N, C-alpha and C positions, 0 to 999 in steps of 0.2 A: 349766397352772394357769389357773383363771378368776379374773380380777380381783375383789377383795373387793367393789367397787362393783356388779359384774354378777351376784354370786352369787344375790341374791333372785330376779333375773329368770330366771336359769337354773334355779332351784329350781321356779319357777312353771311354766316351760315343761316340764320333765321331769316334775313332778308331774301337770300337767294330761294330758299325753301318756299317762302311766301310767294315769290314771283313765280316760280314754277308750279306751285300748287294751285294758284289762281289761274294762270295761263293755261297750262296743259289740262287742268281740271275742267275748264270751261270746254275745251276741245272734246274730252272724253264724254262729259255731260251732254253737250250738243249732239253727239253721236247717238246717245241713248234715246233722244226724243226726236230724231229724224233730221237734226240740223238747225242752225240758226242763221240769220242774215250775216253777211260778212261785216257789215257795220257794227252788229252787236259783238261779233268776235273781237274787232278792233278796240272796241271800248273796254271789253274784258282785259286785253293785254296792255292797254293804256293804264288801267287800274293796277294791273299786276306789277308795273314798274313804279307808278306813282306812289302808291301806299308805302312800299318799302323805303322809298327815298325819304318820305315824310318821317317814318318811324326811325331810321337808322343812319341818316345822313350825319347827324350830330356826333355819332359814336364812331363810325368807321369810314364815313364818306359815301357809303352805300354805292360801291362799285357794282356789285351784284353779278359780274360778268368777267371772266378771265381775260377776255380781249380788251376790255376797258381798263382792267388793272395793268395790263401789259403796256397799253398805250400811255397811260398816265405815267408810268415809270420811264418809259422811253423818252417821253417829252420832258422828264425832269420835274414832273408835278408832284410825284411821290417818290420816296427813296426805293431803291431796288430791294432794300432788306425786308420791306413788308410784303413783297410779291409772293413768295412761298406760302405764307400764312394765309393770306387773302385768297389766293388761288385754291388752296386745299379746302378752305372753309366754304368757298362757293361750290366746289364740286360735291362735297359732303352735303351741303344744303340742297343743291339740285337733286341728288339722290334721295334725300329724306323727302322732299316735296313730291317727287314721283312715287316714292313708296306710299305716302299718304293717299295720293289719287288712286293708286292701285288697290289699297285696302278699302277705301270708301266708295269708288266708282267702278271698279273692275279694270280689266286690261283692254278695254275697247279702244278702237282708234290708235292702235299701237301706242297707247299712253300719251298721245299727243306728239309722238315723235315727228321730226321734220323729214319729209319724204319728197323728193323732187318729182313732179308730175307733168311739168310743162314739156312742150314739144321740142325745146332747144335748151339744152344744158347750159350752153354758152350765155344765152340771155337770161336764163334763170339765175345763174351764179353771178352774173353782172349785176342783177338786181340785189343780190345778198351783199355784194361788195359795196354798191352805192349806198344802201341803207344803213350798213355797218359804219361806213365813213360818216354819214350823217348823225347816226347815234353818238359816235365818238366825238365829232365836232360840237354837238350840243352839250356833251359832258364837259368839254373844254371851256366852252362859253361860261357855263355854270360855275365851274372851278375857278376860272380867272376873274369873273366879274361879280360873282355872288349871286344870291337868289333874286336880288332886285326888290323893288317896291311891291308890296303884297305877295312876295315870293313867286312872281310870275315865271321866273326863269326855272323853277323847280319843275314846270310843266314840260320843258323842252325834251329831255330824254323820253319821257313817256309819249309825248306826241310823235317822236320819231318812230318809236315801236308800234304805236297805233297806226300810223301812216303806212309802215312797212306791212303790218298784218293785212291791212285793207287792201293794198295794191299788189304785193307779191305773195302774201299768205296762201292764196289758191294754188300757186305754182310751186313754192318751195317750202311752205310752212312757216316762212319768215323766222330764221334762226337768230342771227346777229349775235349769238352768244354761245360759246362752245359748251358751257355747262348745261344750258337749257336743251341743247341738242343731245349731248352725251347721255344724260341721266335717263331720259325715256328710251333711248335706243338700247342701252344696257339692259334695262329692266324688261323690256318688251321683246328683246332679241331682234330688233329692227335695224339693219345696218346699211340700207340702201343709200348711197350717196354720202355716207358718214365722213369718209375721208375728205371729200370736197368740202363739205361744211367746215370741218376742223382745220383746212388749210385756207380757204378763201376769207373766212371772217377775221382770222388773226393778221393775215396780210393786209387786208383793207384797213384794219385798226392801226397797224404799224405805219402804213402809208401816211395816214393823217398825222400820227405822232411825229414822224421824221420830217414832215414839212411845216409843223405848227409847234415849235417849242415854247416852253414856259415863258411868258413875259418877265421882263426885268423887275416889274413892280408887282407885289402880291395881290391876289384876289381880295374881295371885300366880304368877309363873313363865311359862315358854314355853308357848304353846298355839297351836292353829290360829287365825289372825287376828291373833295377838299374838307378834311376833318376841321372841327372848330379850333379857333385860336386859343393859345395857352393851355393846350392839353398835351401832355407828353404821353402818347401811346404808340404801339406799333403802326398805327394808321395815321399818326399826326406828326409829321417830320418838321412842320413850320407853320406859320400863320396861313400861307397860301396854298400849301401842298402842291 
């Protein structure tokens, strides 16, 4: 049994490992068979985000992304005291997910590392900034307003990542997540553009957080970024997070 105080961190570790395992595993597997359509890759990344949210949002908020955790804390949706544990768990989870991909599928496609291949770095990373902002905005909507009827708002972060994969994936690899980018880069030794990804994505997330603070009245129910009410854990500061 995992101690109650450690469950949010365990959830972030497992959730991020699942995200990276499904997403980058699809990239590596696709390379082994000669590629797949970009819409199929987008669906894979949609599922890579949607499934961990469904599994782990009630436990940790399912941030799954250091930039999202940073944005939630900056906008006062979660307390700063949870940030070190969540981010450490996300980084370890991403490394674990990449390690599983390496063991099961090999080191092809640079383990799914994000590598800029477009003709204009400015335009490529403008796309990263735009879709990171969209992802963070979708998490804020979900955290503030709850999942909604039939939990339809649970789809929002996954839709943002899926759309990004489809539109800018061929150009930048569609990072939006420092942990997702860092883990395969480290394990494959692929560092092209790494500093830009690790700079642009957090800046875009912070830009949204600084202009969209927590509403005065709390959100409704458990959602990504917002742990469930009446649960006192490192990831659960209040009813609305």
